[in-house]
N, C-alpha and C positions, 0 to 999 in steps of 0.2 A: 260632450264639448269639452269638459275640463281635461279629458284625455287627448283630445285634438289640439287643445291649445298648449298642454305641455308638448308634444310631438312637435309642434311648430317651433316653440322655444328652443328646444334641444337641438333641432336642425339647424337653426339660425347661430347658435353657439357653435357647433362644430364647424359650418361654414365660416364664420368669423374667425375662428383658430386656424384653419387651413388658409385663409387669405392673410392673417398675419405671419402665419409660417412662412409662407412663400417669400416675404420681405427678410425675415431674419437668417439668421446662419452665414457661411461663409460667403462673401460676396463676388470671391475669385473663382474661377473654374479649376477643377482638378487638373493635374498635367495630361491625364488621358483625354481631356477635352480641348486643351490648348492647341492651336494649331503650330505644326512645327515647320521649320523651313526645311527645304530639299536638302539632302545631305548632313544634317546637323544631329547632334547627339540628342535623342528625346530625353533623356535622363538629366541633362544639364540644365542647370537653372535658366533661365529665361530672363533677358534685361528687358526692361520696359522701352519698348519701340516708339511709343508715342512721343512725339516732340512737346516739351514743356513749354509753357508760354515765358517770355522773359518778363521779369519785374519792370513796370512801366513807372517812371518817375517822370513828372513834369514840372517845369518850374513855375507854372501858374497855379499849382495845386498848393493851398494855404498848408504849411507845416504847422506842428504844435508850438513853434518857437514864434510865429507870427501872429498877431492879433488879428481878429476878424476886422474887415473894413468898417469904418464908421457908417451910420445909418444917416441917411439925409433928413434931418428933422422936419423940412418943409414938404415932404414928400408923403401923401397917405398912404400909398400903397407899400412903400418901404417900412412906415412905421406899422401898419397892420400885419404884414408878414413877419416881423420881429415882435411886436409887443401886442398882437392883436388878442392872443388868449388871455395874457396878463390883463390887458384894459376889460376884455369881455366879462373875466372872473370879478374883478373889483366892481365894475358896473352891476353885475348881477347882485352880488352881495348887499352893496349899498342902496340899491334903487328902493327896495321895500321901505327902509327908515326914511328915505327921502319922501316918499310918498305918504307914508303915514303923517309926517309932519307939515305937508304942505295942503292935505286934500281935506275938505269939510266933512265929506260922507266916505263910504267904503271905496275900495279899489279892487280889481281883480285881473289877474292874468289870465289871457288866452290860454288852453289847456296845451302846453307843452309836452311833449313825450320825454322821455328818460334820457335821450341823448341830443334833444333840442336845446338850443340856446336861447335866452330871452333876447339879448341884443345880438342880432344876425346880421347887421350891416353896418357901414362906417360912412362918414361923408368924406368925400374926395377933397373938399376945401379944408385945410388946416388953419384953425383961426389964429394960433400962434405956434410958435417953432416947438416941435415935441408935445403937441396936444393932438391926441387922436380923439374923434368923436364918435361914438358907438350909437346908433339908433335903432329902436324898435317901436313898432306899432302894435305890439301884442298886449298891451295894457289898457284897461277901460275903468274910467272914473264914473262914479254914482253922481247923478245931479240931484236937485232937491225933490224930484218927483219920483225918485227910485230907479229910473232908467239908466242904464250904462251906456256911456259914449266913448268911444274909442279915441285914445289921444296918439300923438307920438312923443316919445320920451327920448330926449338926447341926452348923451352921458359923455361930457368932456373929461378924458383921462390924461393928464399930464403924467408924461414918462419920467421925468426927472423928479418930480416932487411926490409921484405916487398919491396924487390927491384927484378925487373927482368932484366933478360939477355939473348937476343936474338941471335942464330946462324942460318944460313941457310946452310943445307946439300943437295948436288945434287945426 
């Protein structure tokens, strides 16, 4: 059994090296393999006959000299597109401290995976210019009987002052 396993691993390594070796090496064929035009000298170097694309420059493309267009502070979609990751990270970091300060009993977050965010939605309404409200329903608060109740936690992130304000909605 051990010999069979060793043989399988050895074959796999050989096939892997052959596969990798087929991608390495000289990418241009030798002069013997290159097609030649009728009546031309096969020993003469060949010029690249493929047309090269011309560089495209557009007046509408922003250059490094022009600043990006300003963001509409009353548009939640534009705010989320530009500041969504920043708002989400501030809200996630400060949410536990807020929940510890306002809850009488324990709280817990729904099991989120490694790449999942706690705040995965945002409100379409902008309460004030430059304020993006991130929303989650992945938090549960414990009541006096020990049972957990799911609540909605809203985090208003002010993009100009870089501050957060939390609200619990039930």
